[in-house]
N, C-alpha and C positions, 0 to 999 in steps of 0.2 A: 846224657848230654850230647847234643849234636853240635859239632864244630864245622862250620861251613868255610871251605876254602874258595877264594875267588879265582876265576880263570878256568877255562875248559877248551880243549882243542877241537871238540865237536860242536856242531851248530844244529842240534836237533830241532826241527821246526816246531815240535810240541813242547819244548823245554818249559818246565813249570818253575824254574829258578833263573829267569833271564838276567836277574841282577848279579848272577854268579858267572856269567860268560866271560866278561873282560877281567883283566888282572888288576885294574886300577879302581879306586873309589868312584862311585857314580851318584848322581842326584836323582832321587825319585820323588814325584809330586803326587800327593793324595788329595785330589780336589774336594772330596767330600768333607775333609777336615778343615778346609780353608775358611777363615772368618773374615777375610778381606781387610786385614788390619794395615796392609801395605808396609809392614816392617821390613820385609824381604827386599823391597824396591830400594830402600835407602842404603843397604849394606853391600849390595852386589858390586864388586870392583870393576866389573866388565859390562855393566848395564844389560845383562842378559835376561833380567826379570822385568816384566812390564805388566801393566793392568789394562785390559780392554773391557770397559764397562764393569760387569760383575764377574770377570774371569781373570785369573792370573795366567800369564803366558811366559814360557821359558824358551828363549832362543838358544837351542842346543849348539849352534855353530859359534856362538859367542861365549857360552858357559865354559869356564876353566875349572869348575868343581872346587872352588875355594872352600866351600862349606859354610861361608858366612851367613847365607840365607837360612840354612837349616838351623844354625845356632840361634838366629834371631827369631825364628818362627815360634810363637807361643803355643800354637795349636798342633805342632809337629806335622803340619801338612807337607813340609819339605823335609826330606830325610836323606842324610848322607849314608850310603850303603857301602860298607867295606872300610877297613882300617888296617894299618900296618902294626903288627904286634910281634913281640919276641916269643921264643919258645917258653921262657919263664913266665911271661904274662898269660899266655894261653893256659899253661899248666896250672897256674894259680887259680884261674877261673874254674877249671875242671875240678880242682881239689876242694873248692867251696862246697860242692854237693856230694862229697865222698860218703857221708853218712847215709844218703839216700841210695847210692849204689849198693852199699853193703847190706842194707835192709831189703832191697828189692831184687838183688842179683843182677843189677844193671851195670852200666859202664859208659863208655864213650864211643860215639860214632863219628868218624871223620868223613865228611861228605862235601858237596859243593854245588856247582863247579865240579872240578876234577882234582881230588887231593893228590893223585899221582903226578900231577903237573908241577907240584912243588915237593919233589922227593926228599931233599935234604931236611927240610922243615918237618915233613911228615914223619920221617924216620926218627928224628930227634924226639918228637912228641910220643910216638909209639914206644920208643925205648924208655922214656920217662914213665909212661903209664905201666909198662911191664914191670919196671923196677918198683912201682908202688902197688903192684898186684891188682891193677884195674883191668876189667874185661874190655877188649878193643874190637871195634868193627870198622872196616873200610868199605865205604860205598863208592863203587867205581864203574866206569864204562869199560875198563880194561885197556884203554888206549894209552899205552906206555911201553917202553922197552922191557923185555923180560929181565934185564939186569936190575931195573928198578923194583919190579915185583919180587924177584928172587931175594933182594936185599931186605925188603920189609916183611916178607911173609912169616919169618920166625916170630915176629912180634904181633901178629894179627890173629885173633881168636876166630873171627868170622869175616868172610868177604861177602858183601852184597854185590853181585856181579850182574850188570845190565846186559841183556841180549836183545837187540832190536830187530834186525833183519838179517837173514842168512845170505841172500843174494848180494854180492859185492856192489854191483851196479846200482841196485836200489838203495843200498846202504849209503853209497856216495851221494845219491840224489837227495836223500832226506836228512843226512847228517854232515855232508861235505867231506867225509873221510871214509877210507877203506875199512872193511871189517876183518881183514886178514890177520892183523896183529892181535885184534880182540879175540878171535877164535883160537889162535895159536896159544895165547896166554891162558885162556880158559882150559885148554887141553893140558898145559903144563901144570897148572895149579891142581887140577884133578889128579894127575899122575903123582904129584907130590903129596897127595893125601890131605890137602887143605880143606877146612870146613867151608863149604860153599852154599850160598843160597842164590840161585839164578833168578833174576827178576825180569819179566818181559812186559813192557808197557803195551797194552792193546790199543792201537790207534786205528779206528775204523777207516777203511779205504786205503790204508798205508801198509799195515803189516798183519792184518787180521784175516787174510785169505788162507784157504786151506793149504795151498802149496807152501807158503812160508811156515805155517804151523807144523806141517808134516816134516819139512826139512829141519826145522828146529828140533822136533822130537827125535828124528834119526840121529842128528848130531849129538844131542845130550845123552841119548841111550848108548852112543858109541864111546863115551868117556869111561876111563878106567874105574872111576868112582862116580856113581850117579848122584848128582846134586839134587837137593830139593828145589822145587820150582814154584814161583809165586807169580801169578798174573795180575798186573795192575791195570784196571780199567781207566781209559783216558778220561780226564776231566778238564774243564776250561776255567778253573779257578784263577789261573794266573793272567787272565785277559787284562785285568786292571793293572797288573804290574807292567805289562808291555806299554800300555798307554801312559803310565806314570813315568816311564823311562824314555818316552818319546820314540818308542819302537813300534813297528807295524807287526801285527800278529796275523799270520796268513791262514790260520785254520779256524776262523770264526764259524764256518758253516758245519763243522764236524760236531756231531752229538755223541755223548758218552754211550758205550755199548750197553745193551739191555742185560739183565741178569740171565735171561735165557741164552743169549749169545755167549756170555762168559762161561756158563755151564757147558755149552757145546765145545768151546775151546779147551776147557779143562778135560772133558771126555776124550777129545782128540789126542791130547798129549799123554793121557794116561794109557792109551793103547800101546805106548812104547815102554811101559813098565816104570814110568816116572811118578814120583809123589808130587802132586800138584794141588795148589789151593789158590 
């Protein structure tokens, strides 16, 4: 089971979960589902929803995300993304599928957003999972204090650790944040012997150049315990999400890398003695 946390300190331009960036609930509109029943117009307390001919329009400056329109929509064209839950509520959801975890050898992945941005809540859930013998995975950008990581790591069976760009200036350009803490935390987790899978999103024109790949290979090969590496080819599946949230997506012209390109990137990183797929 994947548990998605809302809120992330990074602003990666290619983010495929834009609905997880902010910490508060958001309204997303799926126009292909809309049946133009106008039920949403009648229940919005702020008159943020209107109809122009055969299209529903949401004035985001007026919307207070009451959720009334989503509840009234019979076609689920309007959806409220994100809800506040207690540790007990989330753990109850996790427990419903326990029989499947036991049969498949699976477990729970905490992802987002950035789960480390809600450290107390994450620690409580991880502790509950450990107490029940459930396998745990934390999918993270690594952007958090070492104190947070050091506290949760005894309860984590596997870290899925994102590594985007090695050059700090370029990292700031494309994510709005420095990578210094991210690289330092990865070094510390490797030194502690944590089970790590480093995942590198391959974004054409942004981080797929030979210089970045070789710097990445050198850095990963320098770690005290070599992590496995997984390359994730860029995709534009989330384009509709940005439109549904009223957000602009700035990478429309980027195309996914070819299989030949991906194989070349794998070969490059393997030169540093890394296991890559």
